[in-house]
N, C-alpha and C positions, 0 to 999 in steps of 0.2 A: 692259754699259755703257761708253763712252769714256772716255779719259783725257784731257778737254779742262781746259784752262786757264781759271783764274778770272779773270774780267779785274781787272784792277789795281783800277778803281774799286770791285768788289766785294768783295774780299779785303782783311778786316782787318789783316792782316799785310803786306801789300805797303806800306799808306802809314798808318804809326802816328798817332795824334791828336796833332797838335801842343798842346805846354801853352801855354793864353791866358796872356797877362803878368798878374799877380794886381795889381787896387790896389785902396787902402784904400776901402771903402763910405762913409767919413766925410767923408775930405779929396779923395780921386780922386788921391794920390799911386801913382803905382807903386812896387810892391816888392814883399821880403815882408808877409804881411799872417796872422794867425792865425785859427782854427779859426772864429773869429765875421765874421771879413772885416775886421779894422780892423789898421790899422798900430801898432807900439809906442806911437808919440807920440799915437795917438787911442784905444788902449785902455787909459794908463794917465791921460789926461783925463775919459774915461768914468767909471772909476773914482774918481776926485775930485770928482766933480760927483756920484755916488751918495752920498757920505761926510755 
C-alpha cells in the first residue's frame, strides 16, 4: 500500500461541517431554538395556546 494523502474534499477532518444558523420553525427568527425547533417566545405562545 502506498501512503497517499486523502483529498480535502473526501477527508471529513479537513473540512469540519459548519453549523447552520438556527431559525425558529414558527416565526423564522434567527437565534437559539429548543429541541423542538422553536424560540423561547414561540414555545411559550404554543404552551399558552394548548391551555
